[in-house]
C-alpha positions in Angstrom: 37.8 -155.0 -72.9 36.7 -151.5 -71.8 37.8 -148.2 -72.8 36.8 -144.7 -72.8 32.9 -144.4 -72.7 32.5 -148.1 -72.0 30.6 -149.4 -69.1 32.7 -150.8 -66.1 31.1 -153.6 -64.2 27.6 -152.9 -65.5 27.9 -149.1 -64.5 26.8 -146.8 -67.5 29.8 -144.5 -68.8 30.0 -141.0 -67.1 28.8 -139.5 -70.6 25.4 -141.0 -70.0 24.8 -139.1 -66.7 21.1 -139.9 -66.5 21.9 -143.5 -66.1 25.3 -143.2 -64.6 24.5 -141.1 -61.6 21.5 -143.3 -60.2 23.9 -146.4 -61.0 26.5 -144.9 -58.7 24.2 -144.1 -56.0 22.5 -147.5 -56.0 25.9 -149.5 -56.1 27.2 -147.4 -53.4 24.2 -148.0 -51.1 23.6 -144.3 -50.3 19.6 -144.5 -50.5 16.9 -146.8 -51.0 14.6 -145.3 -53.6 11.7 -147.7 -53.1 9.7 -145.5 -50.6 6.2 -145.4 -52.4 6.7 -141.4 -52.5 8.7 -140.4 -55.7 11.8 -138.2 -54.5 11.3 -139.2 -50.9 14.3 -141.7 -50.6 15.2 -143.6 -47.4 18.7 -142.5 -46.4 21.2 -145.5 -45.5 23.8 -145.5 -43.3 26.6 -144.7 -45.6 24.7 -142.0 -47.5 23.5 -140.3 -44.0 27.0 -140.3 -43.1 28.4 -139.0 -46.4 25.6 -136.0 -46.0 26.4 -135.5 -42.4 30.0 -134.9 -43.1 29.3 -132.5 -45.6 26.6 -130.7 -43.6 29.4 -130.6 -41.2 32.0 -129.0 -43.5 29.3 -126.6 -44.5 28.4 -125.6 -41.0 32.4 -125.1 -40.2 32.9 -123.0 -43.4 29.7 -120.8 -42.5 30.9 -120.3 -38.6 34.2 -119.7 -39.7 33.1 -116.8 -42.1 30.5 -115.2 -39.3 27.6 -116.8 -40.4 24.8 -118.1 -38.1 22.6 -121.3 -38.6 19.0 -120.5 -38.5 15.8 -122.9 -39.0 12.9 -121.4 -40.7 9.5 -123.0 -40.8 8.5 -126.1 -43.0 5.1 -125.0 -43.5 4.4 -122.0 -45.6 0.7 -120.1 -45.8 -0.8 -120.0 -49.1 -1.0 -116.2 -49.3 3.1 -116.1 -49.7 2.9 -118.7 -52.7 2.6 -116.1 -55.2 5.8 -114.5 -53.9 7.6 -117.8 -54.1 6.2 -118.3 -57.5 7.6 -115.2 -58.7 11.0 -115.9 -57.3 11.5 -119.3 -58.5 10.3 -118.2 -62.0 12.7 -115.5 -61.7 15.5 -117.7 -60.9 14.6 -120.1 -63.6 14.6 -117.5 -66.3 17.9 -116.2 -65.1 19.4 -119.9 -65.3 18.0 -120.5 -68.8 19.3 -117.1 -69.9 22.6 -118.2 -68.5 22.7 -114.5 -66.5 22.7 -113.5 -62.9 19.2 -113.2 -61.4 19.7 -109.6 -60.5 20.3 -108.9 -64.2 16.5 -109.8 -64.8 13.3 -107.7 -63.9 10.5 -109.8 -62.1 7.4 -110.1 -63.9 3.9 -110.8 -62.7 3.3 -113.7 -65.0 5.8 -115.8 -63.1 4.5 -119.4 -62.2 7.2 -121.0 -60.4 6.2 -123.7 -58.2 2.5 -123.7 -58.0 2.1 -127.2 -59.6 5.1 -128.6 -57.6 4.2 -128.0 -53.9 2.8 -130.4 -51.4 -0.4 -129.1 -49.7 -1.5 -129.4 -46.2 -5.1 -128.0 -45.7 -6.2 -129.9 -42.6 -5.2 -129.9 -38.8 -6.5 -133.3 -37.7 -10.2 -133.4 -38.5 -10.4 -129.6 -39.1 -9.9 -127.8 -42.4 -7.5 -124.9 -42.1 -8.7 -121.4 -42.7 -5.2 -120.8 -44.8 -4.0 -123.7 -46.6 -0.2 -124.2 -46.2 2.3 -125.9 -48.3 5.6 -127.5 -47.7 8.6 -125.3 -48.4 10.1 -126.3 -52.0 12.6 -123.6 -51.3 13.2 -121.4 -48.0 13.8 -118.1 -49.7 10.0 -117.1 -48.9 10.0 -117.9 -45.1 13.6 -116.3 -44.8 12.7 -113.1 -46.7 9.5 -112.8 -44.8 11.4 -112.7 -41.8 14.2 -110.6 -42.9 11.8 -107.9 -44.0 10.8 -107.9 -40.1 14.3 -108.0 -39.0 16.4 -105.7 -41.3 15.2 -102.3 -40.6 18.0 -100.0 -42.1 21.6 -100.5 -43.5 22.7 -100.9 -39.8 21.2 -104.1 -39.5 23.5 -105.5 -42.4 25.2 -107.6 -43.2 22.8 -110.5 -42.1 25.1 -113.6 -42.4 22.5 -116.8 -41.9 22.3 -120.0 -43.5 20.1 -123.1 -43.0 20.6 -126.6 -43.8 17.0 -128.4 -44.3 15.1 -130.7 -46.4 12.9 -129.3 -49.0 9.8 -130.6 -50.9 8.6 -130.6 -54.6 6.2 -132.8 -56.0 8.0 -133.9 -59.0 6.7 -135.9 -61.9 9.9 -135.7 -63.6 13.0 -137.8 -62.7 14.4 -137.1 -59.0 17.8 -137.7 -58.3 19.2 -138.3 -54.7 21.7 -135.5 -53.3 21.0 -133.0 -56.2 
């Protein structure tokens, strides 16, 4: 007999989220995690349809509020990594402190994503002059362009969004959809 906190049909209880969540994703046949790169799942039809519906709802709500969809580059030049690192460390520190990021001052010591990015250093057989990385977030390409587009208060508000994949070299446990 099952009760609160007991597994049903071999599914761990919700209170054991680290085991429950991947079991639900697997049982629902949303993705196949057996692709040989950790965190790069193959989306199966049911999971991809669910994600497409979520994307559609997001797009509808964003358009309804006057936002416009953009698509910023996947590759980011290495010289922008320090900016990305500072931003990510700042956001992590705010999350850990339980405060809004605007309440914390950014520091030069922030390390961010430096160890968690996928690097691109060749184009065919040629070594690139400036190595690039796959975006772990999109803030750096976005803010780089916003700084060119927004010249005064007259250019605000700039209501934008994008729906894209991000890439992190994760050595810890990865979870689909999260």
